[in-house]
C-alpha positions as CSV (number, residue, x, y, z in Angstrom):
1,X,0.0,0.0,0.0
2,X,2.8,2.4,0.8
3,X,4.4,1.7,-2.6
4,X,1.2,2.8,-4.3
5,X,1.1,6.1,-2.4
6,X,4.7,6.7,-3.1
7,X,4.2,6.0,-6.8
8,X,1.2,8.4,-7.0
9,X,3.2,11.0,-5.1
10,X,6.2,10.8,-7.4
11,X,3.9,10.8,-10.5
12,X,2.1,14.0,-9.3
13,X,5.4,15.8,-8.7
14,X,6.8,14.7,-12.1
15,X,3.7,15.8,-14.0
16,X,3.5,19.2,-12.1
17,X,7.2,19.9,-13.0
18,X,6.5,19.1,-16.6
19,X,3.5,21.4,-16.7
20,X,5.4,24.3,-15.1
21,X,8.2,23.8,-17.7
22,X,5.8,23.6,-20.5
23,X,4.2,27.0,-19.6
24,X,7.4,29.1,-19.4
25,X,7.9,29.8,-23.1
26,X,5.5,32.3,-24.6
27,X,4.1,33.3,-21.2
28,X,0.9,35.3,-21.3
29,X,1.1,39.0,-20.4
30,X,-0.7,42.3,-20.3
31,X,2.2,44.7,-19.9
32,X,6.0,44.5,-20.2
33,X,6.2,44.2,-16.4
34,X,4.5,40.8,-16.5
35,X,7.4,39.4,-18.5
36,X,10.8,38.1,-17.3
37,X,13.7,40.5,-17.5
38,X,14.8,41.2,-21.1
39,X,11.5,40.3,-22.7
40,X,8.7,42.5,-24.0
41,X,4.9,41.9,-24.2
42,X,3.9,41.7,-27.8
43,X,0.4,40.5,-28.8
44,X,-0.2,39.2,-25.3
45,X,2.9,36.9,-25.3
46,X,6.3,37.5,-23.8
47,X,9.0,37.5,-26.5
48,X,12.7,38.3,-26.5
């Protein structure tokens, strides 16, 4: 039973890390302040 919980726990962490990484490029923005340093908000997306 403990192995099943550990497997589910690791699976959730792995999938959440993948989702965070997948959302970084082309982040949505309203102004240049919403973007990381060195990027500008053009057409609602952060671009270099």
